[in-house]
C-alpha positions in Angstrom: 0.0 0.0 0.0 1.3 3.4 -0.8 2.1 5.1 2.6 0.6 8.4 1.6 -2.8 6.7 1.1 -2.9 5.0 4.5 -4.6 7.9 6.2 -8.1 8.9 5.5 -9.0 12.0 3.6 -11.0 14.5 5.7 -14.6 14.9 4.3 -16.6 18.1 4.7 -20.2 19.0 3.9 -21.8 22.4 3.6 -25.2 21.5 4.7 -28.0 24.0 4.0 -30.7 21.8 5.6 -32.8 21.8 2.5 -33.1 18.0 2.0 -35.4 15.3 3.3 -33.6 14.3 6.6 -34.7 10.7 6.0 -32.9 10.5 2.7 -30.0 12.9 3.6 -26.7 11.0 2.9 -24.6 13.9 4.4 -26.4 13.7 7.8 -26.0 9.8 7.8 -22.3 10.2 7.1 -21.9 12.8 9.9 -23.7 10.4 12.3 -21.1 7.7 11.4 -18.3 10.2 11.8 -17.3 9.9 8.1 -17.8 13.6 7.4 -18.1 16.9 9.1 -21.2 19.0 8.6 -21.0 22.8 8.4 -23.9 25.2 8.2 -21.7 28.2 7.5 -19.4 28.5 4.4 -16.9 30.6 6.4 -16.2 27.6 8.7 -15.1 25.2 5.7 -11.4 24.5 5.6 -9.5 26.6 3.1 -7.5 25.1 0.3 -9.6 21.8 0.2 -11.0 20.3 -3.0 -14.5 21.5 -3.8 -16.5 19.0 -6.0 -18.1 21.5 -8.3 -20.0 20.3 -11.3 -19.2 23.6 -13.1 -15.5 23.4 -12.5 -13.2 23.7 -15.6 -10.9 20.9 -14.3 -11.9 17.2 -13.7 -10.8 15.6 -10.5 -7.9 13.3 -11.1 -5.2 11.3 -9.2 -2.9 14.3 -9.7 -5.0 16.3 -7.1 -3.9 16.3 -3.6 -6.7 15.7 -1.1 -4.7 16.1 2.1 -6.7 19.4 3.1 -9.9 17.4 2.5 -12.8 17.3 0.0 -15.9 19.4 0.3 -19.4 18.6 -1.0 -22.2 21.1 -1.2 -25.5 19.8 0.0 -27.9 22.4 -1.0 -30.2 23.7 -3.8 -28.9 25.4 -7.0 -30.3 28.6 -5.6 -28.3 28.3 -2.5 -25.2 27.5 -4.5 -25.6 30.7 -6.4 -25.9 32.6 -3.1 -22.8 31.0 -1.5 -20.5 31.0 -4.4 -19.0 34.5 -3.6 -18.2 33.2 -0.2 -16.7 30.1 -1.5 -14.3 32.2 -3.7 -12.7 33.5 -0.5 -11.7 30.0 0.7 -9.1 29.4 -2.0 -10.6 26.1 -2.9 -9.6 23.7 -5.6 -12.7 23.4 -7.8 -12.9 20.1 -9.5 -15.7 18.3 -11.5 -16.4 14.7 -11.2 -16.4 12.8 -14.4 -19.3 10.8 -15.9 -20.9 8.3 -13.5 -24.3 6.8 -12.9 -26.2 7.3 -9.7 -26.8 4.1 -7.6 -29.1 5.7 -5.0 -32.9 4.8 -5.2 -33.9 8.4 -6.0 -31.9 8.8 -9.2 -30.7 5.2 -9.9 -29.0 4.9 -13.4 -29.2 8.6 -14.1 -25.8 10.3 -15.1 -24.4 13.0 -12.9 -27.2 12.8 -10.3 -25.0 11.6 -7.5 -25.9 12.3 -3.9 -23.3 13.5 -1.4 -22.1 10.1 -0.4 -21.7 8.9 -3.9 -19.9 12.1 -4.8 -17.4 11.5 -2.0 -17.0 7.8 -2.7 -16.3 8.6 -6.4 -13.8 11.2 -5.5 -12.0 9.0 -3.0 -11.8 6.1 -5.4 -10.4 8.2 -8.2 -7.8 9.7 -5.8 -6.7 6.2 -4.8 -8.6 5.9 -1.5 -10.7 2.9 -2.6 -11.1 1.5 1.0 -12.4 4.8 2.3 -14.8 5.0 -0.6 -16.1 1.5 0.1 -16.4 2.5 3.9 -18.5 5.4 2.9 -20.8 3.4 0.8 -21.1 0.6 3.2 -23.4 2.7 5.4 -26.1 2.7 2.7 -28.0 -0.5 1.8 -27.9 0.6 -1.8 -24.2 1.7 -1.6 -22.7 -1.4 -3.2 -24.9 -0.5 -6.3 -23.1 2.7 -6.9 -19.6 1.0 -6.8 -20.8 -2.0 -9.0 -22.6 0.3 -11.5 -19.4 2.4 -11.9 -16.6 -0.1 -11.3 -15.2 0.0 -14.8 -15.1 3.8 -15.2 -13.9 4.3 -11.6 -11.0 1.8 -12.1 -10.0 3.7 -15.4 -10.4 7.1 -13.9 -8.1 6.0 -10.9 -5.4 5.2 -13.5 -5.4 8.7 -15.2 -2.4 10.8 -14.8 -4.3 14.2 -14.9 -7.6 16.0 -15.6 -7.0 15.8 -19.4 -6.8 12.0 -19.2 -10.0 11.9 -17.1 -11.8 13.8 -19.8 -10.4 11.5 -22.4 -11.6 8.3 -20.4 -15.0 9.9 -19.8 -15.6 10.4 -23.5 -15.8 6.5 -23.8 -18.7 6.4 -21.4 -20.9 9.3 -22.5 
């Protein structure tokens, strides 16, 4: 095992409290101490990787997750409101490549990942496969996400940079 991959990546969620508490993967991850929830953007750690579907660069194994990964758990209207605040945090904005949702709400739909799936995908791509599996193990449908995306995730994890991720993604879209 690569010694740099032995520690777990810190996971952070900006949680706006807009989702159904019974279906909220972020809250469940926090209950299992797999992620920390924040209700204020200003409290999020600086220099972390922000999973941002509008980012110009794709997440790749070249990215360094030691400062953590952040997911926004909020509506698009909320995202537009908080984006100016996010700019102050000096975050690394990265988009996840093409994957299918494995959750019951959006099963099989591309790019419709919930917070847990987004974290698991990022961790897997960055070489933290065990941590990705640990995150998904807390959901009875979690194995579906990893099984559904096994081939692309394995390929994404071998990419050298964002450009290679985009190239690999083109085979799945």
